[in-house]
N, C-alpha and C positions, 0 to 999 in steps of 0.2 A: 657543500654537501658531504655528509659523513660517509664513512666506508659502508656502514649498514644500510644507509639510504640508497647508496649507489648500487649495492647488490640487489636491493629490492626493486629498483626502478629500471635496471639495465635490461635491454632486450637480450644481449649476450654478454656474459662476463667469464673470462678465464683467469685462473690463478695458477701460476707455475705449471702450466699445461705443457707436458713433455711426451713425445712419442719416439721411442727407439725401436729399431729393428735389429735384433742381434746385439753385438757388442761394438760394432763399428759405425753403423748408420744411425744418426740422430736426425729425424725428419723435422721435429719441432723441439725447441730447447727453451724451457722456462718461459712460456708465452703468457704475458699479462696483457689482456686486451678487453676493452669495453665498447660495446655498440649500444648507443642510446636509442630509446623508442622514437619512432617517427623520422629517423635520419636515413640518408643513403650513405653507407660506409663502403669505401673502396679498399680492398686488400690487394696490393700490388707487390710483385717481386719477380725475379728472373726464374727461368726454368729450374725446377727442383727446389724452389725456396721453401715449400711446405704449405702452399695455399690450399691445394686440394686435400691434403692430409688434415688440415685444420677443419675444413668443411665436413669431412667424414667423421671427425671426432665430435663436432657439434651435433651431428645427426645421430650419433650413437652407433654408427656403422662399424667403428673400430674403438677400442678402449685405449685410454692413455696409459703410458708407462708410469707417469707421476702427475700430480696436480688434478685440477677439476675444472669443469665447465658447467655453467648454468645457462639455460635458455628459457626466457620468459618466466623466470623465477623457479624453474624446475631443473633437476639434473639432466644433462645432455642425454638424449635417447629415451627419456621417460615418456610414456604415452600422453601425459598431460601437456608436454611441450610439443610433441610431434603432431598433435591434433591442430596446433596453431601455426605450423611451419609448412611452407611450400618450397620445394627445392628442385633445382635443375643442376645436377652435378655431372660434369663431363658430358659426353654425348648421350642424350636420352634414348632409351631402347623401347621400341614399339613392335607390335606384330606387323610385319611388312605386307601380309596378305589381307589385312583389314584396312578399312578407310580410316582417315584421321578421326572422324566423328565416332566410328565404332570402337576405335582404341580408347577414346575418352569414355565411352559407355562402359567398357570393361573396367577402367579406373574408377568410375563413379559407382559401379556395382560393388566392387570389392572394398572400396573405402567408405561405402554407405553415404555417398553424397548425392545431392539432387541432380538427376540427369537433365533437368531443365536449364541448368547452368552451362551445358555444353555449347549451345548455339552462341550465347553471349561471349563465352570464353574464346571461341574460334574467331568471332568478329573482332574481339579486342586485340588479338595478335595478328590480324590481317589474313586469316585463313578461312574467312566466311564462305568464300566461293570455291574453296578446295577441300572442304571437310568431307565431301563424298568420294574423293580420290583415294586410291590405295596408297599407303605410306611408302611402299617400295618405289613409287615414282616421285617421292619427295626429295628435294635437295637437302643438303646439310643444314642450310639456314631455315628451311621449312620445318625440319625435325626439331631444331632449336625452339622455334616458335610454338610447335605443338607441345613440347615439353613445358613451356611456360603456361600454355592453355591448361594443361593437366594440373599445374599448381593452382591456377585460378579456381578450379572446381572446389577447392577446400575453403576458399575465401579466407586465407590465413592472415594472421597479424604480422608474420615475419616471412620474408622471402630470402632464400639463399640461392644465388645465381652464380654459377661457375662459367666464366667466359660467355656471357649472354649474347654477345654480338658475333660469336664464332660462325662463319659461313654466311653472314648476312651481307647483302649489297649495301651501297651507301644509303639508299632509301630505307632499307630495313633497319640499318643502324640508327638512323634518325628517328624512325618510328619506335624502336626499342628504347631510345633515350627518353622519348615522350611518355612511354608506358611507365618507366621507372620513376620519373618525376611525378606522374599522376598518382602512383601508389603512395609516394611520400606525402603528397598533398591530401590524400585520403586518411592519413595518419598511420599508414603501414610502415614497417621498418624493412629496409632492403640492405643486405650485405652482398656485395658482388666482388668477385675476383676477376681481374682482367689484365691483359698485357697491352691493351690499347690505351696508352696514357692520355692521349688527347681526348678520348671519350670519357675516361674517368674524371678528367679535369672539368668537363662540362656538366657532369651529372651528380657528382658526389659532394656531400657536405663535409665529411671528414675522411682522412686517408690513413691507412696503416701500411708502412713499408716493411716487408719481411724479406730477410736475406739469410741463407744458410740456416733456416729454421728459427731465427731470432727476430723479434720485432725491434727494428732500428728506431722507428719514430711513429708516433700516433698523434696527429694534430688536425685542426681544421684546415680547409684548403687555403685560406688566407695566411694562416701561420706557416704552412708548409712552403708557400711561395716566398715568404719573408717580406722584408720591406720593399716597396716599389722603387723603381729607378726611372730616371729620365735620361733618355738618349738625346744628346745635343750635338749638332754639327754647326760649328761657328768658326769665324775667321776674323782675326788671327787666333789660332787655337791656344797659343801660350797665354795671351792676354785674357782670353775667355776663361781659361782654367783659373787664372789668378783672381778674376772677378768672382767666379763661382765659389771658390774656397773662402772668400770673405763674406759670403751671404749667411744670414741666420737660418736655422732649421735645416741646414745641409749637413748630413752625417758623413758623407764620403764623396770624394771626387776622384775619378780614375780615367786616365787616358786610354782609349782603345784604338784598334786599327781603323775604325770608321768614324770616330768622334770622341765625345766625352761622356762618361757615365756618371750620373749624380744620384746618390741615394737620398731620397727625400719623399715627402708625401706628394701625391699627384696634384693636390690643390695648390702647391707652391709653384707650379709651372709658370703661371702668368707673372708672378713677381720676379722669378729668375730671368724670364725673357725681357721684362722691362729693365732690369739692372744691366743686362748685356747690351741692349740697344742704347741705353743712356750713356754707356761707356764707349759708344762708337763701334761696337762689335756687330758684325753681320751674322745673323742667325738664319741659316737655311733649312734647319730641321730641328724640331723639338717634339718628342713623343714619349708617352709612358711605355716603359719596357719592364713589366713585372716578370719575375723569375717564373719560368714554366715548371710544371710538374716534372717533366723530363729532366730539367736541369737540377731540380732538387733530388730526384732519384739518383742521377749520376754522381752528385756530390756525396750522398750518403753511402752508396754501395761501392763506388769506385769502378763501376762497370765501364768498359770502353764505349766510345761513341757508337751508336747504332745497336747497342745491346738491348735497349728498351723495346725496339721494334721486333726483336726476335724472342721476347719473353713468352713463356708458356706457363702452365699451371704448376 
C-alpha cells in the first residue's frame, strides 16, 4: 500500500505530531501513528506517557506544536470528522440533578441526533433499568457507561475511548469487552487507551506502546508477543536440553528455574514430545507459553515489575 493510499484509507493518521507545553515539557514527540478502519487499536503507556494528550489532539481540543493529524480523511477537529467520531475522554461530565436518560436527551437536542436512539443506547451499555435514576446516584462505572451511551447517539464510524473500563466491576469489564468487539464486527473503528494490559490483550487487534511521548512500537498483537515458546519440564534436564537443541525448527533453547524454554511454533510441540520420549526422557509438562503483552511492555519501556498495573492516562 502506498503512502497516499494509506493516508486516504486510515481512520486516524498522525505525522510528526508534537505537543509541547512551554520549553521544558514535551507531552508528545514526533508521533507517527496509523489506525486502520475497522480495527480495535490499543494505545498503552505509563502515567504521563501522552495518551490523553493524543486523544485531545485527535479531537481538536488542543492544537499541536508541530505536525498534523487526520481523522477519517479530514484534519483533526474539523466538523466533517467530528460528526463521525464518538468519544469518551477521561471521566464523562453530566448534570447530576438529571436522570441518565434526561442527560442523553440534552445531548441529543444540542447535537441534533434522534432521541429515539436513547433507549437502545442505554440498553446496550447495561443501563436500561437505571436510565430514570438521577446521575448523582451513579457510580463511576455507571458514569463511564453513560458516556459511552452518549457516544452511541451519534452512531459514529470511529470511537475514541479513554480508559473505558475505569470503575467497572468484573461483569462490567466483560460486558465492555463484548461491546468493543461488537463495534469492530459492525465495521466501526475503536481506539482505546488503557492501563489494564490483560484487557487490551483480549480485545485489541493492534497495539501502540507510548512512553515519554514517543511511540516505541506499533504492531499487531501477534507481532507484539513475538514467537511462541514451549515450556517443558523433563528429566533428566541436561539430556532433554541436548535432545531439544538437535531438533529442526527450534530457534532457541533456554534453561529456566522451572524447566526448559523452547522458541518454536506451537504445532511442533507433538514432534518435540515424541523426540524426548524416544530418547528415554520423562516429560512431565509441555505447554505453550506465548509472551504476554505485559512482558512485551516491560521489555520495551524498562519499567519495573508491577508498573503496568499502576499505569494511568
